[in-house]
Backbone as a chain_set.jsonl record, in Angstrom:
{"seq": "XXXXXXXXXXXXXXXXXXXXXXXXXXXXXXXXXXXXXXXXXXXXXXXXXXXXXXXXXXXXXXXXXXXXX", "coords": {"N": [[-5.929, 225.693, 88.743], [-7.066, 222.374, 88.607], [-8.859, 220.61, 91.103], [-7.834, 217.623, 92.754], [-8.925, 214.163, 92.953], [-9.473, 212.469, 96.007], [-9.17, 209.62, 98.111], [-11.572, 208.828, 100.501], [-12.719, 206.801, 101.878], [-12.813, 203.2, 102.114], [-14.342, 200.253, 100.896], [-15.726, 196.946, 101.148], [-17.99, 196.186, 100.007], [-19.968, 197.01, 97.328], [-22.531, 198.133, 97.361], [-22.726, 199.341, 99.892], [-20.825, 201.351, 99.554], [-22.032, 202.895, 97.554], [-24.281, 203.756, 98.954], [-23.087, 205.385, 100.894], [-22.048, 207.313, 99.201], [-24.416, 208.474, 98.246], [-25.413, 209.537, 100.623], [-23.493, 211.511, 101.129], [-24.04, 213.109, 98.909], [-26.512, 214.069, 99.676], [-25.7, 215.954, 101.484], [-24.622, 217.776, 99.812], [-22.164, 217.179, 98.769], [-20.092, 216.152, 96.27], [-19.24, 212.943, 95.082], [-17.455, 209.992, 94.019], [-17.576, 206.511, 93.214], [-15.169, 204.071, 92.964], [-13.767, 201.129, 91.475], [-15.826, 199.32, 91.307], [-16.198, 197.496, 89.208], [-14.157, 195.609, 89.541], [-14.98, 194.583, 91.97], [-17.34, 193.33, 91.215], [-16.431, 191.301, 89.519], [-14.747, 189.84, 91.187], [-16.35, 189.063, 93.356], [-17.009, 188.248, 96.722], [-14.402, 187.932, 97.438], [-12.777, 189.705, 99.471], [-10.161, 190.78, 99.617], [-9.511, 191.349, 97.042], [-11.409, 193.093, 96.292], [-11.416, 196.219, 95.927], [-12.934, 198.793, 96.659], [-13.444, 202.147, 96.416], [-14.37, 205.232, 97.898], [-14.409, 208.383, 96.656], [-13.697, 211.876, 96.701], [-13.557, 215.359, 95.801], [-10.515, 216.985, 96.601], [-10.764, 219.427, 97.981], [-13.169, 219.1, 99.272], [-12.909, 217.03, 100.967], [-12.387, 217.089, 103.797], [-14.82, 218.05, 104.798], [-16.479, 215.989, 103.919], [-15.541, 213.836, 105.427], [-16.447, 214.502, 107.92], [-19.097, 213.942, 107.842], [-21.624, 211.468, 108.417], [-21.319, 208.046, 107.293], [-19.151, 208.028, 105.66]], "CA": [[-5.584, 224.288, 88.698], [-8.184, 221.535, 89.003], [-8.707, 219.847, 92.331], [-7.706, 216.196, 92.473], [-9.749, 213.263, 93.745], [-8.801, 211.774, 97.097], [-9.963, 208.546, 98.703], [-11.963, 209.125, 101.874], [-13.15, 205.555, 102.518], [-12.736, 201.98, 101.316], [-15.429, 199.324, 101.205], [-15.695, 195.615, 100.552], [-19.307, 195.997, 99.427], [-20.303, 198.097, 96.412], [-23.791, 198.767, 97.768], [-22.414, 200.237, 101.009], [-20.13, 202.508, 98.996], [-23.031, 203.721, 96.866], [-25.118, 204.381, 99.981], [-22.288, 206.472, 101.46], [-21.994, 208.348, 98.167], [-25.712, 209.159, 98.24], [-25.489, 210.325, 101.845], [-22.69, 212.708, 100.891], [-24.79, 213.94, 97.959], [-27.547, 214.739, 100.461], [-25.035, 217.091, 102.119], [-24.094, 218.639, 98.765], [-20.779, 216.812, 98.487], [-19.985, 215.236, 95.134], [-18.302, 211.842, 95.302], [-17.505, 208.908, 93.043], [-17.185, 205.19, 93.694], [-14.287, 203.413, 92.001], [-13.46, 199.733, 91.762], [-17.013, 198.468, 91.3], [-16.039, 196.399, 88.25], [-13.339, 194.597, 90.203], [-15.814, 193.958, 92.997], [-18.297, 192.439, 90.559], [-15.715, 190.141, 88.985], [-14.169, 189.066, 92.284], [-17.244, 189.112, 94.507], [-16.718, 187.24, 97.729], [-12.98, 187.955, 97.754], [-12.565, 191.083, 99.903], [-8.805, 191.259, 99.364], [-9.449, 191.821, 95.663], [-12.474, 194.073, 96.102], [-10.913, 197.496, 96.407], [-13.926, 199.796, 96.302], [-13.082, 203.389, 97.092], [-15.221, 206.413, 97.804], [-13.517, 209.514, 96.441], [-14.285, 213.199, 96.527], [-12.556, 216.378, 95.502], [-9.643, 217.265, 97.742], [-11.262, 220.568, 98.758], [-14.378, 218.701, 99.99], [-12.599, 215.808, 101.729], [-12.562, 217.29, 105.24], [-16.266, 218.141, 105.046], [-17.036, 214.653, 103.704], [-15.145, 212.975, 106.541], [-17.239, 214.9, 109.094], [-20.469, 213.457, 107.675], [-21.755, 210.011, 108.605], [-21.364, 207.219, 106.102], [-17.865, 207.981, 104.961]], "C": [[-6.745, 223.471, 89.248], [-7.85, 220.77, 90.276], [-8.617, 218.367, 92.002], [-8.645, 215.39, 93.367], [-8.893, 212.6, 94.816], [-9.751, 210.723, 97.658], [-10.275, 208.897, 100.145], [-12.451, 207.886, 102.616], [-12.972, 204.397, 101.549], [-13.796, 201.006, 101.817], [-15.161, 197.975, 100.558], [-16.984, 195.35, 99.788], [-19.675, 197.227, 98.593], [-21.559, 198.848, 96.852], [-23.555, 199.73, 98.927], [-21.721, 201.5, 100.511], [-21.106, 203.445, 98.298], [-23.949, 204.416, 97.857], [-24.38, 205.557, 100.626], [-22.194, 207.629, 100.476], [-23.286, 209.155, 98.148], [-25.881, 210.027, 99.483], [-24.679, 211.614, 101.706], [-23.399, 213.656, 99.933], [-25.898, 214.698, 98.678], [-26.998, 215.963, 101.182], [-24.406, 218.036, 101.094], [-22.65, 218.361, 98.408], [-20.775, 215.804, 97.346], [-18.931, 214.185, 95.419], [-18.466, 210.829, 94.173], [-17.064, 207.62, 93.726], [-16.343, 204.552, 92.597], [-14.062, 201.976, 92.431], [-14.656, 198.806, 91.716], [-16.894, 197.309, 90.318], [-15.206, 195.268, 88.83], [-14.165, 193.85, 91.232], [-16.81, 192.985, 92.378], [-17.624, 191.165, 90.057], [-15.241, 189.221, 90.105], [-15.049, 189.09, 93.526], [-16.953, 187.954, 95.448], [-15.259, 187.17, 98.12], [-12.603, 189.377, 98.177], [-11.17, 191.622, 99.624], [-8.673, 191.831, 97.951], [-10.49, 192.896, 95.368], [-12.045, 195.399, 96.714], [-11.845, 198.605, 95.932], [-13.632, 201.048, 97.111], [-14.13, 204.465, 96.851], [-14.279, 207.61, 97.733], [-14.31, 210.794, 96.268], [-13.17, 214.175, 96.191], [-11.784, 216.723, 96.77], [-10.183, 218.404, 98.607], [-12.56, 220.27, 99.505], [-14.122, 217.526, 100.933], [-12.841, 215.993, 103.219], [-14.042, 217.362, 105.6], [-16.905, 216.764, 104.91], [-16.724, 213.742, 104.876], [-15.904, 213.31, 107.826], [-18.648, 214.341, 109.032], [-20.517, 211.95, 107.872], [-21.776, 209.281, 107.27], [-20.062, 207.155, 105.355], [-16.802, 207.38, 105.843]], "O": [[-7.343, 223.848, 90.256], [-6.716, 220.343, 90.491], [-9.264, 217.904, 91.063], [-9.101, 215.872, 94.404], [-7.748, 212.222, 94.573], [-10.968, 210.909, 97.678], [-9.38, 209.221, 100.924], [-12.586, 207.907, 103.839], [-12.978, 204.577, 100.331], [-14.1, 200.95, 103.008], [-14.46, 197.88, 99.551], [-17.064, 194.399, 99.01], [-19.688, 198.348, 99.102], [-21.63, 200.07, 96.723], [-24.123, 200.822, 98.946], [-22.001, 202.596, 100.995], [-21.008, 204.663, 98.442], [-24.356, 205.554, 97.624], [-24.978, 206.604, 100.875], [-22.255, 208.792, 100.872], [-23.253, 210.381, 98.046], [-26.429, 211.127, 99.405], [-25.13, 212.682, 102.119], [-23.364, 214.872, 100.122], [-26.193, 215.842, 98.332], [-27.74, 216.904, 101.462], [-23.73, 218.993, 101.47], [-21.98, 219.204, 97.812], [-21.379, 214.735, 97.445], [-17.856, 214.494, 95.934], [-19.477, 210.813, 93.471], [-16.288, 207.635, 94.681], [-16.757, 204.498, 91.439], [-14.156, 201.649, 93.614], [-14.534, 197.626, 92.046], [-17.44, 196.236, 90.574], [-15.521, 194.095, 88.628], [-14.064, 192.629, 91.354], [-17.091, 191.934, 92.952], [-18.189, 190.077, 90.161], [-15.316, 187.997, 89.999], [-14.533, 189.134, 94.642], [-16.687, 186.832, 95.019], [-14.9, 186.43, 99.036], [-12.16, 190.171, 97.348], [-11.016, 192.825, 99.413], [-7.828, 192.689, 97.697], [-10.453, 193.533, 94.315], [-12.293, 195.656, 97.892], [-11.578, 199.27, 94.931], [-13.578, 201.01, 98.34], [-14.693, 204.589, 95.763], [-13.461, 207.827, 98.626], [-15.432, 210.795, 95.762], [-11.988, 213.847, 96.289], [-12.341, 216.745, 97.868], [-10.074, 218.355, 99.832], [-13.014, 221.098, 100.294], [-15.037, 217.081, 101.625], [-13.449, 215.127, 103.848], [-14.464, 216.79, 106.605], [-17.78, 216.407, 105.699], [-17.574, 212.947, 105.277], [-15.988, 212.474, 108.726], [-19.329, 214.268, 110.055], [-19.569, 211.24, 107.536], [-22.197, 209.829, 106.251], [-19.891, 206.296, 104.489], [-15.65, 207.257, 105.425]]}, "num_chains": 1, "name": "protein.A"}
């Protein structure tokens, strides 16, 4: 059975989310950023900017131990 994606962090800024994603990649942890389109459309409105950093469930604990998440 395939592992599901879980949210490990939320951001109001797309760039910060991408930086955290890259930091996780440096540790060998694959992650994705979701919600960037909403953030672009509603920039400046944090309540509507729901940017999430997600990783596979089996890597979530390791990702949460690393800085940036």
